[in-house]
C-alpha positions in Angstrom: 0.0 0.0 0.0 1.6 3.3 -1.1 1.5 6.8 0.3 -1.3 7.9 -2.1 -3.6 5.1 -0.9 -2.9 5.8 2.8 -3.6 9.5 2.3 -6.9 8.6 0.5 -8.0 6.4 3.3 -7.1 9.0 5.9 -9.0 11.7 3.9 -12.1 9.7 3.5 -12.3 8.5 7.1 -11.7 12.1 8.3 -14.6 13.3 6.2 -16.8 10.6 7.6 -15.8 11.5 11.2 -16.6 15.2 10.7 -19.9 14.5 9.0 -20.8 12.3 12.0 -19.6 14.9 14.5 -21.7 17.7 13.0 -24.8 16.0 11.5 -25.1 12.7 13.4 -23.5 13.2 16.9 -25.4 10.2 18.2 -24.2 7.8 15.4 -21.0 6.4 17.0 -20.3 4.2 14.1 -19.2 7.3 12.1 -16.9 8.3 14.9 -15.6 4.7 15.0 -14.6 4.9 11.4 -13.2 8.4 11.9 -10.7 7.2 14.5 -8.7 5.6 11.6 -7.6 8.9 10.2 -5.3 10.5 12.6 -2.9 7.6 13.2 -2.4 7.4 9.4 -1.8 11.1 9.2 0.7 10.9 12.0 2.4 7.9 10.3 2.6 9.8 7.0 4.0 12.9 8.7 6.9 10.8 10.0 7.5 9.4 6.5 7.5 13.0 5.2 9.9 14.1 7.9 12.3 11.2 7.4 12.4 11.9 3.6 13.0 15.6 3.9 15.0 16.1 7.1 18.4 16.2 5.3 17.2 18.7 2.6 15.8 22.2 2.3 12.4 20.6 1.7 11.9 20.2 5.4 11.7 23.9 6.1 9.2 24.3 3.3 7.2 21.3 4.7 7.1 23.0 8.1 6.1 26.3 6.7 3.3 24.7 4.6 1.9 23.1 7.7 1.9 26.4 9.6 0.3 28.3 6.7 -2.5 25.8 6.4 -3.0 25.9 10.1 -3.7 29.6 9.8 -5.9 29.2 6.7 -8.0 26.5 8.4 -8.6 28.0 11.8 -11.6 30.2 11.1 -13.4 27.5 9.2 -12.5 25.0 12.0 -13.9 27.3 14.7 -17.0 28.0 12.7 -17.7 24.4 11.9 -17.2 22.9 15.3 -17.8 25.8 17.7 -20.0 28.1 15.6 -17.8 31.2 16.2 -15.1 32.7 14.0 -12.5 32.7 16.8 -12.4 30.0 19.5 -9.1 30.2 21.3 -9.8 27.1 23.5 -9.1 24.6 20.7 -7.0 24.7 17.5 -7.2 22.7 14.3 -5.2 19.6 13.5 -2.7 21.4 11.2 -1.3 23.1 14.3 -0.8 19.6 15.7 1.1 18.5 12.6 3.1 21.7 12.6 4.2 21.3 16.2 4.9 17.6 15.5 7.4 18.5 12.8 9.0 21.2 14.9 9.3 18.7 17.8 11.0 16.2 15.5 13.3 18.8 14.0 14.5 20.0 17.4 14.8 16.4 18.7 17.2 15.5 16.0 19.0 18.8 16.3 19.6 18.2 20.1 20.7 14.6 19.4 23.2 15.8 16.8 24.7 18.1 19.4 25.0 15.2 21.9 22.2 16.6 24.0 19.1 14.8 25.2 16.3 15.1 22.6 13.8 14.1 25.2 13.6 17.8 26.1 12.0 18.5 22.7 9.3 15.9 23.4 8.5 17.5 26.8 8.6 21.0 25.4 6.3 20.4 22.4 3.9 18.3 24.5 3.6 21.3 26.8 3.1 23.7 23.9 0.4 21.5 22.3 -1.4 21.2 25.6 -1.3 24.9 26.3 -2.5 25.8 22.8 -5.2 23.1 23.0 -4.4 21.7 19.5 -6.5 18.8 18.2 -5.1 15.6 19.8 -2.5 17.9 21.6 -0.3 15.7 23.8 -1.7 12.5 22.3 -0.7 13.8 18.9 2.9 14.4 20.0 3.0 10.9 21.5 1.8 9.5 18.2 4.5 11.3 16.2 7.4 10.2 18.4 6.1 6.7 18.7 5.9 6.2 15.0 9.3 8.0 14.7 11.0 5.5 17.1 9.2 2.6 15.4 10.7 3.7 12.1 14.1 4.0 13.7 13.7 0.4 14.8 12.9 -0.4 11.2 16.2 1.1 10.2 17.9 -1.2 12.6 16.6 -4.2 10.7 13.9 -5.1 13.2 11.3 -7.6 11.8 7.9 -6.7 10.4 6.3 -8.7 13.1 8.1 -6.6 15.7 7.0 -3.4 14.1 3.4 -4.5 13.9 3.5 -5.5 17.6 4.8 -2.0 18.4 2.0 -0.5 16.3 -0.5 -2.5 18.3 0.9 -1.6 21.7 1.0 2.1 20.7 -2.6 2.2 19.6 -3.7 0.2 22.7 -1.9 2.6 25.1 -3.2 5.7 23.3 -6.8 4.4 23.1 -6.7 3.7 26.9 -5.2 7.1 27.5 -8.0 8.8 25.5 -10.7 6.9 27.4 -9.2 8.0 30.8 -8.8 11.6 29.7 -12.4 11.6 28.4 -13.7 10.9 31.9 -15.3 13.8 33.8 -12.9 13.1 36.7 -10.3 10.5 37.6 -12.4 8.3 39.9 -12.8 4.7 39.0 -16.5 5.2 38.4 -15.9 8.1 35.9 -13.3 6.2 34.0 -15.5 3.1 33.8 -18.4 5.3 32.5 -16.0 6.8 29.9 -14.8 3.3 28.9 -18.4 2.1 28.4 -19.3 5.1 26.3 -16.1 5.5 24.2 -14.2 2.2 24.2 -15.7 0.8 21.1 -15.4 4.1 19.3 -11.7 4.2 20.1 -11.4 0.6 18.9 -11.5 2.2 15.5 -7.9 3.2 16.1 -6.9 -0.4 15.8 -8.2 -0.5 12.2 -5.5 2.0 11.3 -2.9 -0.7 12.0 -4.0 -2.6 8.9 -3.2 0.0 6.2 -0.1 1.3 8.1 1.4 -2.2 8.4 0.8 -2.7 4.6 2.7 0.4 3.7 5.3 -0.4 1.0 7.4 2.8 1.2 6.3 4.1 -2.2 4.7 7.4 -3.1 2.2 6.0 -5.6 0.2 8.4 -7.8 1.4 11.9 -7.3 0.7 15.1 -9.3 0.4 18.8 -8.4 -3.3 18.4 -8.5 -3.4 15.6 -5.9 -0.9 17.4 -3.7 -3.2 20.5 -3.9 -6.2 18.3 -3.1 -4.7 16.7 0.0 -3.6 20.0 1.5 -6.7 22.0 0.7 -9.3 19.4 1.4 -9.2 20.0 5.2 -10.2 23.7 5.2 -12.5 23.3 2.2 -14.5 20.3 3.5 -15.1 21.8 7.0 -16.2 25.1 5.4 -18.7 23.1 3.2 -19.9 21.2 6.2 -20.5 24.4 8.1 -22.4 26.0 5.2 -24.6 23.0 4.6 -25.3 22.6 8.4 -26.4 26.3 8.6 -28.4 26.1 5.4 -30.4 23.1 6.9 -31.1 25.1 10.0 -32.4 28.0 8.0 -34.7 25.7 5.9 
C-alpha cells in the first residue's frame, strides 16, 4: 500500500468523522470509522519528515503546515464551535506543525550530543497549552511512529514493528478513554470506557493500512498534492455552510 492510498484512506475516514460529528453526533459508528484517520496522518507525517530532514524541503514542509493551520482556523472554529474565533481549541494542522517542529529539534539536540527528550516534553507542553487537536496525544503518536521507524532502520522484523503499532494504539486508546472521563475516579473512568471504548477501537483498524505500507509514493501530481492539503479547510467550510443552510430551511 503506497502513500497515495494511505492519504486517500485518511482523507475519506476524516470526512466521515466530521460529518458524523456535525450532523449525526449520536451515530457512534461514524466516529468509530473516523478514528482511523489521525494515526495514518501521524504515520505519513513521519514518512515525510524522514524523507525531507536532510534537505531544504523540510523547512518548506514545516512552513506549509503552519500556513494551512492559519488558513484552516476560522473554518474550523465556525464548523465545530459556531464562532469565528475560538481560542480554547486549535485545528489539526497546528498539531502537525508542532509535531514537525518537535521532531526537528529532537534530531538537532541529538546531533549536538544533548538529550532530545527535552524536545518531546517542550512540544507536548506547547500542544497542551495551545489546546491543539489531539494535543499531547498527537505528539506521542509522532514520536512513537518515529521510534518505530528508527527500529525499522535497525533491521527489526515486520512482526516486531506491527507489535509496536498494536501496543502504541492500545496505550493511546486507553489514555484517551481515561482523559475523556469527567474526573479521575474509577466510576468516571468506567463510564467513559463504556461510552467511548468501542469508538476508540477504530484506532486499531489503522494498523491494517499502516502495516501494509510499502514505502512508495504512488500516484502523485500537483493536483493531488493540492487536493490533499486544501481538502481539510474546504470540507469543514462546506460542512459548516450545509449545516447552517439546513437550520435555515
